[in-house]
C-alpha positions as a Python dict, from the first residue, in 0.01 Angstrom:
ca = {
    (1, 'M'): (0, 0, 0),
    (2, 'I'): (363, -41, -115),
    (3, 'H'): (248, -257, -406),
    (4, 'F'): (-15, 4, -499),
    (5, 'L'): (240, 290, -496),
    (6, 'S'): (479, 86, -711),
    (7, 'M'): (204, 23, -966),
    (8, 'M'): (113, 394, -975),
    (9, 'F'): (477, 493, -1028),
    (10, 'S'): (511, 254, -1322),
    (11, 'L'): (186, 382, -1474),
    (12, 'L'): (301, 744, -1452),
    (13, 'A'): (631, 652, -1616),
    (14, 'I'): (452, 486, -1907),
    (15, 'I'): (216, 784, -1949),
    (16, 'G'): (514, 1019, -1960),
    (17, 'H'): (674, 805, -2230),
    (18, 'V'): (368, 787, -2454),
    (19, 'S'): (286, 1157, -2421),
    (20, 'G'): (631, 1252, -2549),
    (21, 'R'): (731, 1467, -2250),
    (22, 'P'): (1080, 1341, -2163),
    (23, 'A'): (1352, 1524, -1975),
    (24, 'E'): (1486, 1828, -2159),
    (25, 'G'): (1840, 1695, -2179),
    (26, 'R'): (2147, 1601, -1984),
    (27, 'S'): (2383, 1850, -1825),
    (28, 'E'): (2681, 1615, -1827),
    (29, 'R'): (2865, 1482, -2132),
    (30, 'S'): (2800, 1116, -2205),
    (31, 'G'): (3034, 1036, -2492),
    (32, 'D'): (3234, 770, -2308),
    (33, 'R'): (2983, 481, -2324),
    (34, 'P'): (3131, 195, -2530),
    (35, 'Y'): (2946, 112, -2852),
    (36, 'K'): (2945, -187, -3086),
    (37, 'S'): (2904, -17, -3424),
    (38, 'E'): (2879, 321, -3596),
    (39, 'M'): (2628, 388, -3876),
    (40, 'T'): (2658, 655, -4145),
    (41, 'V'): (2479, 759, -4464),
    (42, 'T'): (2634, 852, -4798),
    (43, 'N'): (2441, 1170, -4882),
    (44, 'G'): (2543, 1400, -4597),
    (45, 'M'): (2688, 1741, -4681),
    (46, 'N'): (3022, 1872, -4554),
    (47, 'W'): (2961, 2228, -4435),
    (48, 'G'): (3035, 2303, -4072),
    (49, 'S'): (3200, 2096, -3802),
    (50, 'W'): (3122, 1785, -3599),
    (51, 'G'): (2981, 1825, -3252),
    (52, 'P'): (3054, 1595, -2958),
    (53, 'K'): (2951, 1232, -2958),
    (54, 'E'): (2657, 1197, -2715),
    (55, 'M'): (2547, 861, -2574),
    (56, 'C'): (2241, 737, -2388),
    (57, 'P'): (2303, 652, -2021),
    (58, 'N'): (2414, 293, -1959),
    (59, 'G'): (2127, 49, -1985),
    (60, 'T'): (1911, 276, -2204),
    (61, 'Y'): (1855, 291, -2580),
    (62, 'A'): (1689, 539, -2815),
    (63, 'A'): (1321, 454, -2860),
    (64, 'G'): (1210, 796, -2987),
    (65, 'F'): (1334, 1119, -3139),
    (66, 'S'): (1242, 1481, -3205),
    (67, 'L'): (1380, 1740, -3447),
    (68, 'R'): (1469, 2108, -3441),
    (69, 'V'): (1325, 2243, -3765),
    (70, 'D'): (1351, 2585, -3930),
    (71, 'R'): (1035, 2592, -4143),
    (72, 'L'): (1090, 2691, -4506),
    (73, 'K'): (1012, 3049, -4604),
    (74, 'A'): (923, 3178, -4949),
    (75, 'S'): (1216, 3419, -4942),
    (76, 'G'): (1529, 3469, -4737),
    (77, 'D'): (1778, 3219, -4599),
    (78, 'N'): (1644, 2875, -4500),
    (79, 'T'): (1834, 2629, -4281),
    (80, 'A'): (1576, 2346, -4254),
    (81, 'L'): (1690, 2072, -4011),
    (82, 'N'): (1892, 2218, -3721),
    (83, 'G'): (1909, 1937, -3467),
    (84, 'I'): (1817, 1582, -3366),
    (85, 'R'): (1729, 1478, -3013),
    (86, 'L'): (1722, 1110, -2914),
    (87, 'H'): (1495, 995, -2632),
    (88, 'C'): (1668, 712, -2445),
    (89, 'V'): (1448, 461, -2266),
    (90, 'N'): (1502, 222, -1980),
    (91, 'R'): (1196, 4, -2045),
    (92, 'C'): (1211, -176, -1712),
    (93, 'A'): (1157, 164, -1542),
    (94, 'N'): (1190, 177, -1163),
    (95, 'Q'): (1264, -197, -1130),
    (96, 'C'): (1610, -127, -1276),
    (97, 'G'): (1681, 167, -1050),
    (98, 'G'): (1759, 404, -1339),
    (99, 'P'): (1595, 686, -1538),
    (100, 'Y'): (1300, 593, -1758),
    (101, 'V'): (1351, 854, -2033),
    (102, 'T'): (1653, 1078, -2092),
    (103, 'A'): (1695, 1315, -2388),
    (104, 'I'): (2037, 1355, -2551),
    (105, 'Y'): (2155, 1570, -2838),
    (106, 'S'): (2481, 1659, -3005),
    (107, 'K'): (2560, 1997, -3158),
    (108, 'T'): (2252, 2188, -3280),
    (109, 'G'): (2191, 2482, -3512),
    (110, 'S'): (2057, 2823, -3413),
    (111, 'F'): (1713, 2821, -3575),
    (112, 'G'): (1376, 2650, -3554),
    (113, 'E'): (1153, 2487, -3296),
    (114, 'W'): (1161, 2135, -3152),
    (115, 'T'): (892, 1899, -3283),
    (116, 'D'): (692, 1655, -3073),
    (117, 'A'): (865, 1324, -3010),
    (118, 'K'): (790, 1018, -3224),
    (119, 'W'): (820, 674, -3060),
    (120, 'C'): (878, 311, -3147),
    (121, 'H'): (586, 108, -3014),
    (122, 'F'): (787, -156, -2829),
    (123, 'G'): (1142, -162, -2962),
    (124, 'Y'): (1432, 75, -3023),
    (125, 'L'): (1557, 284, -3314),
    (126, 'K'): (1767, 59, -3536),
    (127, 'Y'): (1841, 216, -3879),
    (128, 'F'): (1793, 555, -4045),
    (129, 'Y'): (1767, 750, -4370),
    (130, 'L'): (1858, 1117, -4409),
    (131, 'R'): (1682, 1353, -4651),
    (132, 'V'): (1939, 1599, -4787),
    (133, 'E'): (1937, 1878, -5045),
    (134, 'S'): (2249, 1879, -5260),
    (135, 'F'): (2455, 2190, -5336),
    (136, 'Q'): (2237, 2456, -5504),
    (137, 'G'): (2507, 2674, -5660),
    (138, 'S'): (2382, 3033, -5645),
    (139, 'G'): (2053, 2917, -5488),
    (140, 'D'): (1959, 2877, -5121),
    (141, 'D'): (2125, 2575, -4959),
    (142, 'T'): (1959, 2388, -4672),
    (143, 'A'): (2155, 2056, -4652),
    (144, 'A'): (1968, 1807, -4428),
    (145, 'N'): (1588, 1843, -4422),
    (146, 'N'): (1447, 1535, -4248),
    (147, 'I'): (1522, 1192, -4103),
    (148, 'R'): (1344, 857, -4106),
    (149, 'F'): (1406, 578, -3856),
    (150, 'Y'): (1325, 207, -3858),
    (151, 'C'): (1247, 47, -3522),
    (152, 'S'): (1347, -300, -3408),
    (153, 'D'): (975, -378, -3363),
    (154, 'G'): (912, -321, -3736),
    (155, 'Y'): (764, 29, -3721),
    (156, 'T'): (885, 318, -3940),
    (157, 'L'): (903, 672, -3799),
    (158, 'Q'): (944, 977, -4024),
    (159, 'G'): (1033, 1311, -3870),
    (160, 'D'): (832, 1630, -3909),
    (161, 'G'): (1107, 1798, -4106),
    (162, 'T'): (1102, 1985, -4436),
    (163, 'D'): (1082, 1846, -4789),
    (164, 'R'): (1373, 1973, -4994),
    (165, 'G'): (1622, 1726, -5137),
    (166, 'N'): (1608, 1349, -5161),
    (167, 'W'): (1624, 1049, -4933),
    (168, 'G'): (1964, 886, -4953),
    (169, 'D'): (2074, 530, -4893),
    (170, 'S'): (1970, 371, -4567),
    (171, 'S'): (2212, 265, -4296),
    (172, 'W'): (2027, -71, -4328),
    (173, 'N'): (2327, -231, -4500),
    (174, 'Q'): (2537, -158, -4191),
    (175, 'N'): (2512, -385, -3892),
    (176, 'C'): (2352, -211, -3593),
    (177, 'A'): (2512, -443, -3341),
    (178, 'G'): (2332, -488, -3011),
    (179, 'K'): (1981, -383, -2909),
    (180, 'G'): (1962, -55, -3095),
    (181, 'I'): (2082, 302, -3140),
    (182, 'C'): (2240, 447, -2825),
    (183, 'G'): (2409, 768, -2938),
    (184, 'L'): (2463, 1027, -3211),
    (185, 'Q'): (2702, 1287, -3346),
    (186, 'N'): (2588, 1578, -3567),
    (187, 'R'): (2770, 1792, -3820),
    (188, 'I'): (2639, 2151, -3800),
    (189, 'Q'): (2727, 2465, -3993),
    (190, 'E'): (2771, 2757, -3755),
    (191, 'Y'): (2564, 3065, -3840),
    (192, 'K'): (2742, 3353, -4013),
    (193, 'S'): (2568, 3677, -4104),
    (194, 'N'): (2536, 3794, -4464),
    (195, 'Q'): (2590, 3451, -4618),
    (196, 'D'): (2392, 3144, -4719),
    (197, 'N'): (2362, 2925, -4409),
    (198, 'T'): (2257, 2567, -4352),
    (199, 'G'): (2194, 2382, -4026),
    (200, 'L'): (2249, 2009, -3985),
    (201, 'N'): (2462, 1860, -4262),
    (202, 'D'): (2528, 1502, -4155),
    (203, 'V'): (2482, 1263, -3863),
    (204, 'H'): (2641, 943, -3732),
    (205, 'M'): (2450, 700, -3511),
    (206, 'F'): (2600, 451, -3264),
    (207, 'C'): (2464, 112, -3156),
    (208, 'C'): (2518, -62, -2821),
    (209, 'D'): (2461, -401, -2661),
}
């Protein structure tokens, strides 16, 4: 009976992972986990301020992600990508005595809805591209619009973001030391009425052993 209950627990954990229904987030700050390397991209914009560095719990790594997206409107102010949530996985589940999936996020913007999670098949998030709209002068600025991740198992995951701007250089040329991505830090422009607003402008990712 004990063996049967253990098998059922593991099965439920796997189903929860595949269905993309992780925990909503963590109440405590987790920025103190040591990391091996920090990855950046060159096309981020510079409006707003950096939020806190948020890290996966010890022993877990990001195997999936979801986005907060303000869908583009034909008129009015658009802010496009407003947040990134990493889904941190402990793939050995209950045998390790820790959480199976935990969601973390840094600072987020005020607009949009969260998309369904996208998952690496077997590995962890390893590198990323950011799609960013450059400065539009008198036009409507949106800054970051979407993100694309490469997994350590060879799969590519593109977010369900918006399509303004261009994909910049990958973080591929930077060494993601360790198993994979384990944390993030977002740059977000705070909303101000009666002006052109953006949401997410830039992001740094951290890699851990």
